[in-house]
N, C-alpha and C positions, 0 to 999 in steps of 0.2 A: 890340286890345291885350289884352282879356280872353281871347280865344282863345289868344294866345301864352302867357299866364300859366297857363291850364288845361293847355296842352300841356306846359309845363315841370313842372307839378305831377304830371301823368300819368307823365312820364318818371321823375321822382324816385320815385314810388311803385313803379314797375316795378323800379327799381334796388334799393329796399329789400327787395322781395319776393325778388329774385334772390340777395341776400346772406344771407337768413335760412335756416338749415338746415331742410330738409323733414322730417327725422326727428330723429336723435340727434346729439349733439355729436361732434366728431372726437377720436380718441385721439392722444396724442403718440407719434410713432414716430421711430425712428432708422434709419440705414442701416448695414448690415454690409458689410464688405469683407474680402478675404483678409488684408489687413495690419492690420485693426482689426475683429475678430469681435464685440466687445462681449459677451463671455460670461464667466461665472466661470472662474477659472483651472483648476479641476479637471475640466472637462467637455470638453476638447479631446483628440482623438486622431487618428491618421493616416487613419482611415476615416470620420469624421463631418463633414468640411468642408462637403460639399454640404448635409447635414441642417441645419447651422448657418446657412448662407447663405440658405436658403429659409424659415427660421423668422422670423416677424415680430419686430422689435426694438422693445420698448416701455418706457415709464417704469413701473417696478414699483410705484409708489405709487398708481396709478390704480385698480387692482384690477378694474375693469369695462371690457371691451374689446369693444364692439359693432361689429365690422367688417361684419357682415351687415345693419346698420341694422334690427334687429328691435325696438328699444326706443326710447321717447321720452326726451327729456332728463330729465323729471321721474321717469320709471321708473329711469333710470340713477342719479339722485341717491338715490332710495329704496333701491336695491340697494346702493349704496356705503355707506350708513348701516348696512344689515343686515350687510354684510360686515365693517365696522369693529367692530360689536358682537360678531360671531362671533370675530374675531381677539382682541378684548379678553377674551372669555370663555374661550377655549380655549388661547390662545398658539400656535395653528396659523395658518398663512397660508391665505387663500382667494382664488381668482381665478375670475372669470366671463368666459367668452369666447364670442362667436358668430363664425362665418365662413361665407362662401359660396364660398370658394376654398381648397381643401385640396390642396396640392402633395405631400403625404406619401402613404404607402401606405395609411393608415387613420386613423380618428378617434383611435385610441389613440396612434399615433405623433405626431399633431399635438398632442394634449394633453400628452403627456410632454415633447416637445421644447420646446413653448411654456413650460412650467414650468422646465425645466432650463437653457435657453439665454437666459432672462432671469433677473433676480436675485430669484427667488421662493424662499420657504421660510424659516421662522423657526428660530432656534437652530442649533447646529452640525450637527444631524441633519436640517435643512431640512424641518421638519414642515409639512405643508399639504395642501390639496385644490384641484384645479382642476375646474370644471364646464364642459363644452364643448357648445354646440349647433352641430353641423356640418351646415349646409344643403346642402353639396356631397355628402357621403356619406349624408345623412339619418340621422344618428345622434346620440343624446344620450349623452355619455360623462362618467364621473367618474374622475379620476386622483388617487391618493393617494401621499404621500411621507413618509418618516421615520416618526415615531410615529403618524401618521395611518393608516398601513398596519395597525398593530396595533389602533387604535381602531375602524376600519371594516372588519370582516371581510366575506367574500363575501355572507353573508346580509344584513347591513346595507346593503351596496351595492345589492343588489336591491330592498330596501325603499325606499331613497332614490330609485332610478330609478322605482319605482312612483309615488312622490309627484309627480315631475316629469312622468312620462308622461301622467298624467291631464290635465295642462294643455297640454302641447306638441302633442297631437293636436288640440286646439282652437285652436292658434296663439296661445295666451296665454303669451307668452314671459316676461313679467315674473313671473307666478305660477309658471312652471316653475322659475326660479331661486329665487324667494322660498320656495316650499314645500320645495325641496331644502335650502336653507340652514337652515330651521327644523328639518328632519329631522337634519341634521348636528349642530346644537346639542343636540337632544333625546338623541341617542345618546351624545354626549360627556358629558352630565350623568349618564347611567346608568353610565358607566365602561367599562373594557375588557371585551369579551365573554369569556365562559368558554372559548369555542373557541380563543382565542389565549393561553391561559395558558402555553403552551410556546413562544410566539414572543417573541424579544428583538430589540432594535435596537442595532447597534454604534455607535461614535462617529462614523461617517460616514453614518449614516442607513440602512444596509443591514440588512434583517431576516434572521433566521436562527432555526431551530427547535432547541430543546434538548429532550431526552427524559428526563423524570423516570421513575424506576423505581417502579411502584406498590408501596405497602406490602405488599399481599398477595403480590406476586412476591418481595419481599425475604424475607417470612416463609417462603414455600415453599422458596426457595434455602437459607435458614438451616436449615430442617428437614432438607433432603436432606443438607447437609454434616454435620449432627449425626448423622444415620442412618448415613452412611458411616463416620464416626469410631467410632461405637458398634459397627458390624459388624467393623471392623478389630480393636478390642479384644476383641470376642467371639470372633473367629476365633483370635486369639493365645491366649486363655484355653482354648479348646477344644483347641488343639494341645497345650498343656501337659497337659490331662486325658487326651488320647489317648495321649500318651507314657507317662503313668503306667499307663494301662489296658494298653498294650502290654507293659510290664514285668510286670504281673500275669498277662497271658496266658502268658508264658513260664514262669511258676511253676506253673500248674496248669490243668486242663481246665475247671474252673468259671469261672476268670477269662477263659479264651479265649472261652467262650460269651457272657459279658457284653460282652466287647470287640466281638464280631461284631454283637451287637444294637445297640450304641452306634454303630458305623460305619454300619450300615444306616440308622439314624435320622438321622444327619448328612447322608448322601447324599440322603435324601428331602427334607429341609428345604431344602437347597441348590437342588434342582431346582425346587421351588415358587417360591422367591424369584426365580429367574432368569426365570420366566415373566411376572412383573409388570413394568410399564413406566409411565413418566410422560410426559405430553404436554400441551401447551397451545397455544392458537391465539387469534387476534384477528381478527374480521372487520369491526370498526368502522373508519370512515374518520376522518381527523384533523379535517377541516373547517377552520375558521379562514380566514385570508387567503391567497389565491394572489397571487403577485407575479412580476415579470419585470424584465429589464434593458432600459433604453431605449438609443437610439443613443449617448447620452453615457456610458453605463456605470453610471448611477445606477439604483437600484431603485424600482419603482412597483407599487402595487396598483391596484384599481379594476375597472371594468367598464362596459359600454355596452349600448344598446338602440336598434334601428332604429325610426324613426317614419314 
């Protein structure tokens, strides 16, 4: 009888072990079909149907999607809290994703599409950041959207990747995400970078550059215009004087000589002024944030690094 009881206890324990997750908890997913794509209304076009169908469909409130099982349950919970704090501090969305199966052309395409074809992004401009650990392409990638493109220029993206790279090469995936989230917060607290002072974001979240004319350039242009106007008036006044001199020339030999000297003087001055020229050049690069359009037509910034 005891053997039978022990046997059932043993079977029951095996059952419990089999239903306990070995690593992290599962994310809630949904199924996309051609008749129900489950995407925002503004991201569908005739060319991106396949891109939508092969993009995972998720519940946007979870924020941490560990499809590659790189994190423990407790690490996911900690990261969710860090993400929530970031969102509260910045009013930008933040999404953390791992995958070991990338059906896209690149980590960039996976990150952009995951963000666009699920309901991520805060405000009308869909501000936010997605950090992807792609075990398939072996790339760590950051995708930015809306005003996050302006906040995190190319230089800052590289520094954020630096912070994560120090941990991902040691297979410390929790601290990869955590350190990068800290870096995102720190840069936000500093404010927009000087390199993006000419970058604006329209009502749809698309960035564009505006060019301010430097004060020194305005001053030079104003000076040139003033000089031209002055020369015009000067020329008109000289023509009047020349006319008077010509009349004097007809009256006598002495006036003719004076007129000749005056004409020679005018010709000489004109020749010297025509030799002078104005030129300007600029060899500096604009810097700031580079950005591109994803398959949905939305704009994204960001960058990645192989590991």
